N, C-alpha and C positions, 0 to 999 in steps of 0.2 A: 834321051833320058829313059824312055821306056825299055830300051834294050838293056841298059845298065840295071834298071829295076828288076827285069826278068833274071838277069845273071845273079844279082844279090839275093833274090827270092829263092833261087834254085838251091842255095846252100842249105836252108832249113828243110826244103822239100826232100833233098837227098838224105840228109841226116834223119828226118822223120821216117822215111821209107826203110832205111837200114835198121834203125832202132826198133821199128815195129816188128821186125823179124825176131827180136828178143822174146816177144810174147810166146812164140812157138817153142823157143828153147826152154823158158821157165815152165811152160805148161807140160812139156815133155819130161822135165825133171820131176815135176809134181806127180805126174802119172806113174813114172818109174818108181818113185818113192812109195806111192800108195800100193802098187802091185807088189813091190818087195815086202812092204810092211804087212799087208793083209793076205796076200797070196802065198808068200813063202816064209812069213814070220821072221823076216830078216830086214829090219828097218835100216835105212842108211843114216849115217851120222852127219853127213855133209849136205844133203839135199835141201833141207829147210834153209840153212844159212846161205847157200849158193842161190837158191831161187829168190830169197828175200833181197839179196844184193842185186841180182839181175832185174828184179822188179823196180828197185830203186833207180837203176840206170834208165830203165824204160820210162818210168814216170817223170823223172827230172829232165831228161834230154828231149822230151817231146814238147816242152813249153814254147819254143820258137816255132815249131811246126804248127802247134795249135793257134798261135797268134797269126801265122801266115794264112790260116784257113778261117780266121775269125771265130774260133771255137771257144774262146775264153768267155767268161760270164760278162755280159754287157747289159747295162741298164739304159736303154735308149727310149724310154717312154716319152721323155721330153724332147730329146734331140731329133727323133724321127719326124717330128712336126715342123722342125726348122727348115728353112730354105737351104739349098745346097751350099751357098757361101757361108752362112752362119754356122751350119753344121760342120763344115770343114774347119772353120776357125776354132770351134769348140773341141773338135777331135784333136787338132794339133795342140791346143792349149792343154788338153788332158794328158797328152804324151809328155809335153814339156814340164808341166807342173807335178804330175803324179808318177807317170810311168818311168821316165828316165831317171829321176832320183832313186826310185825303188830299185830299178835294174842296176844302177851304179852301186848302191849299197850292197845289193845281193852279190854282185861281181866282186867287189873289194873284200867283203867279209868272207865270202866262200874261198877266195884266194888265200887269205890268212888261215882259214880253217884247214884247207888242203895242205898248205905249206907246213903247218904245225903237225899234221897227221903224218906227212912224209918224213919229217925230221925225227919224229918219235917212232916211226915204223909201226904205227898203230894197227892192231889186229882186233878181231872180234873176240868175245869171251865164250863162245859156244864150244861144243865138243871138238870142232875143227876150227882152228884159229886162222881165219881168212884175213888177208890185208884189207883194211878199211880205206886206205888212202886212194885207191882207184875210184871209189864211189865219191869221195870228197873232191877229187880232181874233176870228176864228171859234173859236180855241182858248179864248179867254176866255168867249165865249158858250156854248161846249160845257161848260166847267167850271161856269158858272152854271146851265145846264140840268141837269147831273148833280147838283149840289148841291140844286137845286129838287126833282128827282125823289126824292132821298134823303129830304128832308123829307116829301114825299108818302107815301113808303113807310113811314116811321115813323108818320105820322098814320094810315095804314091799319092798322098793327099795333095802335096805341092804340085805334082804333075797332072792332077785332075783325074786320077784313077781312084774312084771311091768304092769301097766294099759294098755300100748300099745300092750301087747300080748293077753290081754283078749278080745276076739272077741265081747262079749256083750257090754263091756264098749267102745270099739273103735266104734262100730256101734252107741251107744248112743251119744258119744261125737261128731260124725260127722253127726248126723241126721239133715237133712234139709240143709246141705251145699253142 
């Protein structure tokens, strides 16, 4: 089971690392636009809209990656005092009662949202009309990746792999507090 979990976990790891590279792209576009605007008095008409959409991709697609690394907001003031067995049950119940219904609604609604956008050929209203549907499709992909990672996290809990035992994740989740 641990091998299967590692394989399933790797999906969001790869997506996260690839998407993280988008930060470099939209930073470069922003720098280019600033140089053109203030250095050459020749602002671009497209840079703001493109960088805004790339940031949307970046932000939305990293949800599963963040969950994989336990980087989401977690209030564990009570559960950190529980024994391992009770804490595991509470974590699984949290996924079943709260996380999976949210992720499912996010997935189904974003699917409808994206399908409508594609059917309409939706574009932005800016100076350059960019297609919006790729970003809305990315929302559906992000919802699927988040749902996927939720399943992986529950499998980890069932297999006895707990994030609170992993020193790296515990250090990351308590960094700055």
